[in-house]
mmCIF file as gemmi writes it, N, C-alpha and C atoms, coordinates in Angstrom:
data_model
loop_
_atom_site.group_PDB
_atom_site.id
_atom_site.type_symbol
_atom_site.label_atom_id
_atom_site.label_alt_id
_atom_site.label_comp_id
_atom_site.label_asym_id
_atom_site.label_entity_id
_atom_site.label_seq_id
_atom_site.pdbx_PDB_ins_code
_atom_site.Cartn_x
_atom_site.Cartn_y
_atom_site.Cartn_z
_atom_site.occupancy
_atom_site.B_iso_or_equiv
_atom_site.pdbx_formal_charge
_atom_site.auth_seq_id
_atom_site.auth_asym_id
_atom_site.pdbx_PDB_model_num
ATOM 1 N N . MET Axp A 1 ? 88.959 115.162 92.147 1 0 ? 1 A 1
ATOM 2 C CA . MET Axp A 1 ? 89.695 114.93 93.174 1 0 ? 1 A 1
ATOM 3 C C . MET Axp A 1 ? 90.728 114.044 93.554 1 0 ? 1 A 1
ATOM 4 N N . ILE Axp A 2 ? 92.079 114.058 93.978 1 0 ? 2 A 1
ATOM 5 C CA . ILE Axp A 2 ? 93.019 113.008 94.101 1 0 ? 2 A 1
ATOM 6 C C . ILE Axp A 2 ? 93.144 113.003 95.279 1 0 ? 2 A 1
ATOM 7 N N . SER Axp A 3 ? 93.073 111.909 95.895 1 0 ? 3 A 1
ATOM 8 C CA . SER Axp A 3 ? 93.212 110.936 97.52 1 0 ? 3 A 1
ATOM 9 C C . SER Axp A 3 ? 94.439 110.499 97.333 1 0 ? 3 A 1
ATOM 10 N N . VAL Axp A 4 ? 95.498 111.143 98.103 1 0 ? 4 A 1
ATOM 11 C CA . VAL Axp A 4 ? 96.39 110.517 98.594 1 0 ? 4 A 1
ATOM 12 C C . VAL Axp A 4 ? 96.626 109.611 99.752 1 0 ? 4 A 1
ATOM 13 N N . VAL Axp A 5 ? 96.947 108.643 99.903 1 0 ? 5 A 1
ATOM 14 C CA . VAL Axp A 5 ? 96.653 107.333 101.012 1 0 ? 5 A 1
ATOM 15 C C . VAL Axp A 5 ? 97.8 107.185 101.817 1 0 ? 5 A 1
ATOM 16 N N . MET Axp A 6 ? 98.3 107.746 103.185 1 0 ? 6 A 1
ATOM 17 C CA . MET Axp A 6 ? 99.936 107.531 103.267 1 0 ? 6 A 1
ATOM 18 C C . MET Axp A 6 ? 99.2 106.603 104.63 1 0 ? 6 A 1
ATOM 19 N N . PRO Axp A 7 ? 100.029 105.715 104.946 1 0 ? 7 A 1
ATOM 20 C CA . PRO Axp A 7 ? 100.075 105.005 106.207 1 0 ? 7 A 1
ATOM 21 C C . PRO Axp A 7 ? 101.181 105.219 106.91 1 0 ? 7 A 1
ATOM 22 N N . ALA Axp A 8 ? 100.676 105.259 108.247 1 0 ? 8 A 1
ATOM 23 C CA . ALA Axp A 8 ? 102.334 105.372 109.146 1 0 ? 8 A 1
ATOM 24 C C . ALA Axp A 8 ? 102.091 105.059 110.55 1 0 ? 8 A 1
ATOM 25 N N . TYR Axp A 9 ? 103.028 104.585 110.251 1 0 ? 9 A 1
ATOM 26 C CA . TYR Axp A 9 ? 103.67 103.643 112.032 1 0 ? 9 A 1
ATOM 27 C C . TYR Axp A 9 ? 105.078 103.75 112.2 1 0 ? 9 A 1
ATOM 28 N N . ASN Axp A 10 ? 105.037 105.192 113.354 1 0 ? 10 A 1
ATOM 29 C CA . ASN Axp A 10 ? 106.203 105.347 114.415 1 0 ? 10 A 1
ATOM 30 C C . ASN Axp A 10 ? 106.819 105.687 113.065 1 0 ? 10 A 1
ATOM 31 N N . VAL Axp A 11 ? 106.623 106.704 112.391 1 0 ? 11 A 1
ATOM 32 C CA . VAL Axp A 11 ? 107.471 107.783 111.536 1 0 ? 11 A 1
ATOM 33 C C . VAL Axp A 11 ? 107.81 108.831 111.991 1 0 ? 11 A 1
ATOM 34 N N . GLU Axp A 12 ? 108.06 109.141 113.025 1 0 ? 12 A 1
ATOM 35 C CA . GLU Axp A 12 ? 108.285 110.345 113.688 1 0 ? 12 A 1
ATOM 36 C C . GLU Axp A 12 ? 109.661 111.023 113.111 1 0 ? 12 A 1
ATOM 37 N N . PRO Axp A 13 ? 110.418 110.34 112.655 1 0 ? 13 A 1
ATOM 38 C CA . PRO Axp A 13 ? 111.613 111.134 111.995 1 0 ? 13 A 1
ATOM 39 C C . PRO Axp A 13 ? 111.295 111.474 110.485 1 0 ? 13 A 1
ATOM 40 N N . PHE Axp A 14 ? 110.538 110.846 110.007 1 0 ? 14 A 1
ATOM 41 C CA . PHE Axp A 14 ? 110.033 111.041 108.837 1 0 ? 14 A 1
ATOM 42 C C . PHE Axp A 14 ? 108.736 111.944 108.259 1 0 ? 14 A 1
ATOM 43 N N . VAL Axp A 15 ? 108.195 111.878 109.035 1 0 ? 15 A 1
ATOM 44 C CA . VAL Axp A 15 ? 106.36 111.799 109.089 1 0 ? 15 A 1
ATOM 45 C C . VAL Axp A 15 ? 106.046 113.186 108.2 1 0 ? 15 A 1
ATOM 46 N N . ALA Axp A 16 ? 106.944 114.373 108.694 1 0 ? 16 A 1
ATOM 47 C CA . ALA Axp A 16 ? 106.597 115.808 108.294 1 0 ? 16 A 1
ATOM 48 C C . ALA Axp A 16 ? 107.822 115.996 107.062 1 0 ? 16 A 1
ATOM 49 N N . ASP Axp A 17 ? 108.534 115.541 106.656 1 0 ? 17 A 1
ATOM 50 C CA . ASP Axp A 17 ? 109.006 115.553 105.038 1 0 ? 17 A 1
ATOM 51 C C . ASP Axp A 17 ? 108.001 114.743 104.476 1 0 ? 17 A 1
ATOM 52 N N . ALA Axp A 18 ? 107.603 113.784 104.187 1 0 ? 18 A 1
ATOM 53 C CA . ALA Axp A 18 ? 106.727 113.035 103.359 1 0 ? 18 A 1
ATOM 54 C C . ALA Axp A 18 ? 104.965 113.932 103.046 1 0 ? 18 A 1
ATOM 55 N N . VAL Axp A 19 ? 104.438 114.269 104.686 1 0 ? 19 A 1
ATOM 56 C CA . VAL Axp A 19 ? 103.18 115.355 104.568 1 0 ? 19 A 1
ATOM 57 C C . VAL Axp A 19 ? 103.876 116.476 103.852 1 0 ? 19 A 1
ATOM 58 N N . GLU Axp A 20 ? 104.81 117.493 103.954 1 0 ? 20 A 1
ATOM 59 C CA . GLU Axp A 20 ? 105.302 118.526 103.099 1 0 ? 20 A 1
ATOM 60 C C . GLU Axp A 20 ? 105.513 117.913 101.612 1 0 ? 20 A 1
ATOM 61 N N . SER Axp A 21 ? 106.086 116.685 101.261 1 0 ? 21 A 1
ATOM 62 C CA . SER Axp A 21 ? 106.255 116.566 100.012 1 0 ? 21 A 1
ATOM 63 C C . SER Axp A 21 ? 104.94 116.425 99.191 1 0 ? 21 A 1
ATOM 64 N N . VAL Axp A 22 ? 104.081 115.843 99.717 1 0 ? 22 A 1
ATOM 65 C CA . VAL Axp A 22 ? 102.541 116.066 99.127 1 0 ? 22 A 1
ATOM 66 C C . VAL Axp A 22 ? 101.679 117.182 99.364 1 0 ? 22 A 1
ATOM 67 N N . LEU Axp A 23 ? 102.048 118.075 100.277 1 0 ? 23 A 1
ATOM 68 C CA . LEU Axp A 23 ? 101.484 119.625 100.237 1 0 ? 23 A 1
ATOM 69 C C . LEU Axp A 23 ? 101.915 120.403 99.552 1 0 ? 23 A 1
ATOM 70 N N . ARG Axp A 24 ? 103.165 120.109 98.861 1 0 ? 24 A 1
ATOM 71 C CA . ARG Axp A 24 ? 104.061 120.877 97.799 1 0 ? 24 A 1
ATOM 72 C C . ARG Axp A 24 ? 103.252 120.377 96.326 1 0 ? 24 A 1
ATOM 73 N N . GLN Axp A 25 ? 102.574 119.786 96.082 1 0 ? 25 A 1
ATOM 74 C CA . GLN Axp A 25 ? 102.266 119.276 95.179 1 0 ? 25 A 1
ATOM 75 C C . GLN Axp A 25 ? 101.357 120.576 94.187 1 0 ? 25 A 1
ATOM 76 N N . THR Axp A 26 ? 101.233 120.911 93.148 1 0 ? 26 A 1
ATOM 77 C CA . THR Axp A 26 ? 100.645 121.732 92.074 1 0 ? 26 A 1
ATOM 78 C C . THR Axp A 26 ? 99.017 121.221 92.061 1 0 ? 26 A 1
ATOM 79 N N . VAL Axp A 27 ? 98.974 120.336 92.355 1 0 ? 27 A 1
ATOM 80 C CA . VAL Axp A 27 ? 97.453 119.919 91.979 1 0 ? 27 A 1
ATOM 81 C C . VAL Axp A 27 ? 96.598 120.65 93.467 1 0 ? 27 A 1
ATOM 82 N N . ARG Axp A 28 ? 95.689 121.202 92.648 1 0 ? 28 A 1
ATOM 83 C CA . ARG Axp A 28 ? 95.076 121.725 93.658 1 0 ? 28 A 1
ATOM 84 C C . ARG Axp A 28 ? 93.493 120.607 94.347 1 0 ? 28 A 1
ATOM 85 N N . ASP Axp A 29 ? 93.518 120.393 93.369 1 0 ? 29 A 1
ATOM 86 C CA . ASP Axp A 29 ? 92.32 119.184 94.147 1 0 ? 29 A 1
ATOM 87 C C . ASP Axp A 29 ? 92.814 117.992 94.502 1 0 ? 29 A 1
ATOM 88 N N . LEU Axp A 30 ? 93.631 118.171 95.794 1 0 ? 30 A 1
ATOM 89 C CA . LEU Axp A 30 ? 94.157 117.144 96.521 1 0 ? 30 A 1
ATOM 90 C C . LEU Axp A 30 ? 93.644 116.842 97.897 1 0 ? 30 A 1
ATOM 91 N N . GLU Axp A 31 ? 94.09 115.334 98.364 1 0 ? 31 A 1
ATOM 92 C CA . GLU Axp A 31 ? 93.386 115.453 99.449 1 0 ? 31 A 1
ATOM 93 C C . GLU Axp A 31 ? 94.694 114.425 100.101 1 0 ? 31 A 1
ATOM 94 N N . LEU Axp A 32 ? 95.325 114.703 101.435 1 0 ? 32 A 1
ATOM 95 C CA . LEU Axp A 32 ? 95.614 113.844 101.896 1 0 ? 32 A 1
ATOM 96 C C . LEU Axp A 32 ? 95.609 113.099 103.186 1 0 ? 32 A 1
ATOM 97 N N . ILE Axp A 33 ? 95.052 111.706 103.102 1 0 ? 33 A 1
ATOM 98 C CA . ILE Axp A 33 ? 94.232 111.061 104.436 1 0 ? 33 A 1
ATOM 99 C C . ILE Axp A 33 ? 95.829 110.077 104.801 1 0 ? 33 A 1
ATOM 100 N N . VAL Axp A 34 ? 96.188 110.526 106.482 1 0 ? 34 A 1
ATOM 101 C CA . VAL Axp A 34 ? 97.189 109.941 106.672 1 0 ? 34 A 1
ATOM 102 C C . VAL Axp A 34 ? 96.67 108.764 107.645 1 0 ? 34 A 1
ATOM 103 N N . VAL Axp A 35 ? 96.776 107.384 107.74 1 0 ? 35 A 1
ATOM 104 C CA . VAL Axp A 35 ? 96.119 106.803 108.443 1 0 ? 35 A 1
ATOM 105 C C . VAL Axp A 35 ? 97.453 106.229 109.678 1 0 ? 35 A 1
ATOM 106 N N . ASP Axp A 36 ? 97.088 106.761 110.53 1 0 ? 36 A 1
ATOM 107 C CA . ASP Axp A 36 ? 97.819 106.569 111.802 1 0 ? 36 A 1
ATOM 108 C C . ASP Axp A 36 ? 97.723 105.096 112.317 1 0 ? 36 A 1
ATOM 109 N N . ASP Axp A 37 ? 98.588 104.621 112.007 1 0 ? 37 A 1
ATOM 110 C CA . ASP Axp A 37 ? 98.234 102.518 112.496 1 0 ? 37 A 1
ATOM 111 C C . ASP Axp A 37 ? 98.652 102.575 113.622 1 0 ? 37 A 1
ATOM 112 N N . GLY Axp A 38 ? 98.209 103.248 114.532 1 0 ? 38 A 1
ATOM 113 C CA . GLY Axp A 38 ? 98.848 102.805 116.167 1 0 ? 38 A 1
ATOM 114 C C . GLY Axp A 38 ? 100.228 102.776 116.553 1 0 ? 38 A 1
ATOM 115 N N . SER Axp A 39 ? 100.339 104.376 116.121 1 0 ? 39 A 1
ATOM 116 C CA . SER Axp A 39 ? 101.873 104.752 116.214 1 0 ? 39 A 1
ATOM 117 C C . SER Axp A 39 ? 101.863 104.662 118.077 1 0 ? 39 A 1
ATOM 118 N N . THR Axp A 40 ? 103.015 105 118.629 1 0 ? 40 A 1
ATOM 119 C CA . THR Axp A 40 ? 103.274 104.793 120.162 1 0 ? 40 A 1
ATOM 120 C C . THR Axp A 40 ? 104.924 106.159 120.357 1 0 ? 40 A 1
ATOM 121 N N . ASP Axp A 41 ? 104.984 106.792 119.002 1 0 ? 41 A 1
ATOM 122 C CA . ASP Axp A 41 ? 106.016 107.554 119.415 1 0 ? 41 A 1
ATOM 123 C C . ASP Axp A 41 ? 104.972 109.323 118.92 1 0 ? 41 A 1
ATOM 124 N N . ARG Axp A 42 ? 105.697 109.992 118.519 1 0 ? 42 A 1
ATOM 125 C CA . ARG Axp A 42 ? 104.961 111.186 118.027 1 0 ? 42 A 1
ATOM 126 C C . ARG Axp A 42 ? 104.629 111.921 116.868 1 0 ? 42 A 1
ATOM 127 N N . THR Axp A 43 ? 104.461 110.785 116.488 1 0 ? 43 A 1
ATOM 128 C CA . THR Axp A 43 ? 104.201 110.754 115.113 1 0 ? 43 A 1
ATOM 129 C C . THR Axp A 43 ? 102.257 111.229 115.24 1 0 ? 43 A 1
ATOM 130 N N . PRO Axp A 44 ? 101.572 110.772 116.008 1 0 ? 44 A 1
ATOM 131 C CA . PRO Axp A 44 ? 99.832 111.477 116.03 1 0 ? 44 A 1
ATOM 132 C C . PRO Axp A 44 ? 100.007 112.598 116.291 1 0 ? 44 A 1
ATOM 133 N N . GLU Axp A 45 ? 101.286 113.394 117.288 1 0 ? 45 A 1
ATOM 134 C CA . GLU Axp A 45 ? 101.13 114.725 117.53 1 0 ? 45 A 1
ATOM 135 C C . GLU Axp A 45 ? 101.749 115.467 116.112 1 0 ? 45 A 1
ATOM 136 N N . ILE Axp A 46 ? 102.509 115.36 115.367 1 0 ? 46 A 1
ATOM 137 C CA . ILE Axp A 46 ? 102.858 115.41 114.314 1 0 ? 46 A 1
ATOM 138 C C . ILE Axp A 46 ? 102.074 116.187 113.601 1 0 ? 46 A 1
ATOM 139 N N . LEU Axp A 47 ? 101.063 114.735 112.819 1 0 ? 47 A 1
ATOM 140 C CA . LEU Axp A 47 ? 100.359 114.74 111.968 1 0 ? 47 A 1
ATOM 141 C C . LEU Axp A 47 ? 98.798 115.483 112.702 1 0 ? 47 A 1
ATOM 142 N N . GLY Axp A 48 ? 98.649 115.944 114.009 1 0 ? 48 A 1
ATOM 143 C CA . GLY Axp A 48 ? 97.883 116.391 114.302 1 0 ? 48 A 1
ATOM 144 C C . GLY Axp A 48 ? 97.851 118.238 113.994 1 0 ? 48 A 1
ATOM 145 N N . ARG Axp A 49 ? 99.178 118.42 114.059 1 0 ? 49 A 1
ATOM 146 C CA . ARG Axp A 49 ? 99.285 119.552 114.058 1 0 ? 49 A 1
ATOM 147 C C . ARG Axp A 49 ? 99.187 119.614 112.163 1 0 ? 49 A 1
ATOM 148 N N . TYR Axp A 50 ? 99.654 119.306 111.286 1 0 ? 50 A 1
ATOM 149 C CA . TYR Axp A 50 ? 99.132 119.337 109.906 1 0 ? 50 A 1
ATOM 150 C C . TYR Axp A 50 ? 97.57 119.256 109.637 1 0 ? 50 A 1
ATOM 151 N N . GLU Axp A 51 ? 96.833 118.223 110.669 1 0 ? 51 A 1
ATOM 152 C CA . GLU Axp A 51 ? 95.406 118.575 109.973 1 0 ? 51 A 1
ATOM 153 C C . GLU Axp A 51 ? 94.667 120.044 110.356 1 0 ? 51 A 1
ATOM 154 N N . GLY Axp A 52 ? 95.202 120.353 111.946 1 0 ? 52 A 1
ATOM 155 C CA . GLY Axp A 52 ? 94.775 121.59 112.184 1 0 ? 52 A 1
ATOM 156 C C . GLY Axp A 52 ? 95.334 122.605 110.761 1 0 ? 52 A 1
ATOM 157 N N . GLU Axp A 53 ? 96.386 122.816 110.426 1 0 ? 53 A 1
ATOM 158 C CA . GLU Axp A 53 ? 96.96 123.899 109.79 1 0 ? 53 A 1
ATOM 159 C C . GLU Axp A 53 ? 96.49 123.771 108.395 1 0 ? 53 A 1
ATOM 160 N N . SER Axp A 54 ? 96.23 122.661 107.574 1 0 ? 54 A 1
ATOM 161 C CA . SER Axp A 54 ? 95.369 122.462 106.332 1 0 ? 54 A 1
ATOM 162 C C . SER Axp A 54 ? 94.371 121.704 106.352 1 0 ? 54 A 1
ATOM 163 N N . SER Axp A 55 ? 93.514 122.328 105.31 1 0 ? 55 A 1
ATOM 164 C CA . SER Axp A 55 ? 92.041 121.371 105.086 1 0 ? 55 A 1
ATOM 165 C C . SER Axp A 55 ? 92.206 120.713 104.433 1 0 ? 55 A 1
ATOM 166 N N . ARG Axp A 56 ? 93.366 120.218 103.346 1 0 ? 56 A 1
ATOM 167 C CA . ARG Axp A 56 ? 93.952 119.287 102.707 1 0 ? 56 A 1
ATOM 168 C C . ARG Axp A 56 ? 94.127 117.971 103.469 1 0 ? 56 A 1
ATOM 169 N N . VAL Axp A 57 ? 94.221 118.065 104.513 1 0 ? 57 A 1
ATOM 170 C CA . VAL Axp A 57 ? 95.162 116.829 105.251 1 0 ? 57 A 1
ATOM 171 C C . VAL Axp A 57 ? 93.876 116.241 106.167 1 0 ? 57 A 1
ATOM 172 N N . ARG Axp A 58 ? 93.672 115.431 105.923 1 0 ? 58 A 1
ATOM 173 C CA . ARG Axp A 58 ? 92.849 114.305 107.416 1 0 ? 58 A 1
ATOM 174 C C . ARG Axp A 58 ? 93.758 113.503 108.012 1 0 ? 58 A 1
ATOM 175 N N . VAL Axp A 59 ? 93.865 113.163 109.229 1 0 ? 59 A 1
ATOM 176 C CA . VAL Axp A 59 ? 94.528 112.395 109.754 1 0 ? 59 A 1
ATOM 177 C C . VAL Axp A 59 ? 93.038 111.302 110.297 1 0 ? 59 A 1
ATOM 178 N N . VAL Axp A 60 ? 93.485 109.788 110.205 1 0 ? 60 A 1
ATOM 179 C CA . VAL Axp A 60 ? 92.339 108.826 110.883 1 0 ? 60 A 1
ATOM 180 C C . VAL Axp A 60 ? 93.462 108.075 110.989 1 0 ? 60 A 1
ATOM 181 N N . SER Axp A 61 ? 92.903 107.426 112.552 1 0 ? 61 A 1
ATOM 182 C CA . SER Axp A 61 ? 93.571 106.753 113.462 1 0 ? 61 A 1
ATOM 183 C C . SER Axp A 61 ? 92.846 105.443 113.383 1 0 ? 61 A 1
ATOM 184 N N . GLY Axp A 62 ? 93.782 104.461 113.658 1 0 ? 62 A 1
ATOM 185 C CA . GLY Axp A 62 ? 93.396 103.637 113.864 1 0 ? 62 A 1
ATOM 186 C C . GLY Axp A 62 ? 94.293 102.323 114.871 1 0 ? 62 A 1
ATOM 187 N N . ALA Axp A 63 ? 93.785 100.787 115.125 1 0 ? 63 A 1
ATOM 188 C CA . ALA Axp A 63 ? 94.801 100.078 115.685 1 0 ? 63 A 1
ATOM 189 C C . ALA Axp A 63 ? 95.852 99.826 114.804 1 0 ? 63 A 1
ATOM 190 N N . HIS Axp A 64 ? 96.812 99.08 115.519 1 0 ? 64 A 1
ATOM 191 C CA . HIS Axp A 64 ? 98.06 98.69 114.565 1 0 ? 64 A 1
ATOM 192 C C . HIS Axp A 64 ? 98.005 97.316 113.891 1 0 ? 64 A 1
ATOM 193 N N . ASN Axp A 65 ? 97.18 97.227 112.535 1 0 ? 65 A 1
ATOM 194 C CA . ASN Axp A 65 ? 97.045 96.256 112.136 1 0 ? 65 A 1
ATOM 195 C C . ASN Axp A 65 ? 98.093 96.094 110.921 1 0 ? 65 A 1
ATOM 196 N N . GLY Axp A 66 ? 98.731 96.696 110.649 1 0 ? 66 A 1
ATOM 197 C CA . GLY Axp A 66 ? 99.499 96.591 109.339 1 0 ? 66 A 1
ATOM 198 C C . GLY Axp A 66 ? 98.993 97.663 108.324 1 0 ? 66 A 1
ATOM 199 N N . VAL Axp A 67 ? 100.193 97.237 107.12 1 0 ? 67 A 1
ATOM 200 C CA . VAL Axp A 67 ? 99.823 98.382 105.933 1 0 ? 67 A 1
ATOM 201 C C . VAL Axp A 67 ? 99.235 98.309 105.025 1 0 ? 67 A 1
ATOM 202 N N . SER Axp A 68 ? 98.62 97.006 105.256 1 0 ? 68 A 1
ATOM 203 C CA . SER Axp A 68 ? 97.42 96.976 104.04 1 0 ? 68 A 1
ATOM 204 C C . SER Axp A 68 ? 96.012 97.371 105.035 1 0 ? 68 A 1
ATOM 205 N N . ALA Axp A 69 ? 95.644 96.627 106.052 1 0 ? 69 A 1
ATOM 206 C CA . ALA Axp A 69 ? 95.022 97.301 106.729 1 0 ? 69 A 1
ATOM 207 C C . ALA Axp A 69 ? 94.506 98.966 107.039 1 0 ? 69 A 1
ATOM 208 N N . ALA Axp A 70 ? 96.082 99.453 107.084 1 0 ? 70 A 1
ATOM 209 C CA . ALA Axp A 70 ? 95.819 101.064 107.241 1 0 ? 70 A 1
ATOM 210 C C . ALA Axp A 70 ? 95.248 102.09 105.923 1 0 ? 70 A 1
ATOM 211 N N . LEU Axp A 71 ? 95.945 101.082 104.586 1 0 ? 71 A 1
ATOM 212 C CA . LEU Axp A 71 ? 95.413 101.878 103.549 1 0 ? 71 A 1
ATOM 213 C C . LEU Axp A 71 ? 94.152 101.507 102.634 1 0 ? 71 A 1
ATOM 214 N N . ASN Axp A 72 ? 93.665 100.07 103.572 1 0 ? 72 A 1
ATOM 215 C CA . ASN Axp A 72 ? 92.044 100.366 103.309 1 0 ? 72 A 1
ATOM 216 C C . ASN Axp A 72 ? 91.302 100.676 103.97 1 0 ? 72 A 1
ATOM 217 N N . LEU Axp A 73 ? 91.739 101.372 104.867 1 0 ? 73 A 1
ATOM 218 C CA . LEU Axp A 73 ? 90.997 102.122 105.983 1 0 ? 73 A 1
ATOM 219 C C . LEU Axp A 73 ? 91.249 103.815 105.629 1 0 ? 73 A 1
ATOM 220 N N . GLY Axp A 74 ? 92.352 104.156 104.681 1 0 ? 74 A 1
ATOM 221 C CA . GLY Axp A 74 ? 92.264 105.475 104.129 1 0 ? 74 A 1
ATOM 222 C C . GLY Axp A 74 ? 91.217 105.692 103.033 1 0 ? 74 A 1
ATOM 223 N N . VAL Axp A 75 ? 91.4 104.409 102.304 1 0 ? 75 A 1
ATOM 224 C CA . VAL Axp A 75 ? 90.785 104.306 101.282 1 0 ? 75 A 1
ATOM 225 C C . VAL Axp A 75 ? 89.262 104.393 101.257 1 0 ? 75 A 1
ATOM 226 N N . ALA Axp A 76 ? 88.56 104.169 102.151 1 0 ? 76 A 1
ATOM 227 C CA . ALA Axp A 76 ? 87.6 104.318 102.741 1 0 ? 76 A 1
ATOM 228 C C . ALA Axp A 76 ? 86.826 105.557 102.995 1 0 ? 76 A 1
ATOM 229 N N . HIS Axp A 77 ? 88.464 106.53 103.527 1 0 ? 77 A 1
ATOM 230 C CA . HIS Axp A 77 ? 87.598 107.574 104.058 1 0 ? 77 A 1
ATOM 231 C C . HIS Axp A 77 ? 88.102 108.726 102.875 1 0 ? 77 A 1
ATOM 232 N N . ALA Axp A 78 ? 88.555 108.191 102.074 1 0 ? 78 A 1
ATOM 233 C CA . ALA Axp A 78 ? 88.87 108.883 100.399 1 0 ? 78 A 1
ATOM 234 C C . ALA Axp A 78 ? 87.239 109.786 99.796 1 0 ? 78 A 1
ATOM 235 N N . GLU Axp A 79 ? 87.801 110.79 99.581 1 0 ? 79 A 1
ATOM 236 C CA . GLU Axp A 79 ? 86.078 111.456 98.827 1 0 ? 79 A 1
ATOM 237 C C . GLU Axp A 79 ? 86.349 111.083 97.268 1 0 ? 79 A 1
């Protein structure tokens, strides 16, 4: 299993392209863990749609603690 951990904070204009890029990969045994780092824009809404549509996408929500904390949280949720 390959786990891709993606931190996200107020990236509404870019998050869909980033998620789509990972999902286009040809590796079958892949999970995408996106850690929403307390976004105040529509990032959580956009991520929620992907989580509902693909079993390979998981969204973890956290408080705004920065990139390092978001990455550590994502790694803790990896399989």
